[in-house]
N, C-alpha and C positions, 0 to 999 in steps of 0.2 A: 502494499498500499504504499500510496506518496505522502509524503510531507507538506501539499501545497497547505498555503493558508486555510483555505475553506474548510480544511479535510480536519484541524487542529479546533477551528470554529464549531466545529460536528461534533468533537471532542470531549467540550465545554458548554455544552448545552447541562442544563441544571446547574451547572458552576459555577461558585462566584470570581465574578470577573472585575475587573478596573479599567473607565475607560477616557481618556484625555481627550477633552474638545477642545476646541479650536478657542475660544474663548479662554481657555487656561479654565476651568472649570475639569474637577473628578467626580465620576458616577461610578459607585458599586454598587453590585447587585448579581442576580441569580438568572445568566439568558436562558430566554425563554424560544427563541423564533431567532432566527435572522434568512434575510432572502441576498440576492447576486447583487446588491447595491451597500452590501452591510447596514444595510438597517435595523438597529438591534431591538426585539425587546427584552425587558427584563421586570424580573420580580423582586419585592421585597427592594429596591434600590433606594440609594442615600444619594445626595448632589452635596459635594462639599466644594465651597469655595476660593480657593487656594490663595486669592488675597487676603480676606479676612479669616479661615482657616473654620468657618459657620459651615456647620453641617445638618439636611436638612432634611428628612423620609419624609420620600414619595408614594411607596410602594411602587405599585405598577408607572413601566414609566418606555415611551416610544422615540429614539433616537435617531435621528436623521441620518444616513453615511455619510455625507460628502461634511459631516463638523466632526467625527470623530480623526484626532488624531494618533490617537497606538488604543492597542487594546493589551491588555495582559492578566494573568493569576493575579486574585484578590485570595486571602485570608478570611 
């Protein structure tokens, strides 16, 4: 099996990830679904403003793929 980015995302479904957005905001949550544009549907999501370090629990969230800078595993 290849280790293409899309394959790694598939293995990450149901696991917690941290997503950094272009506006310097971090979003962490469990990947529930995604599409080929990297639009992400997260559950149990939390938004962190990197300037103020303020966290906000938002539950379910949809992130548009063109706003994502990177995705990394989270604890």
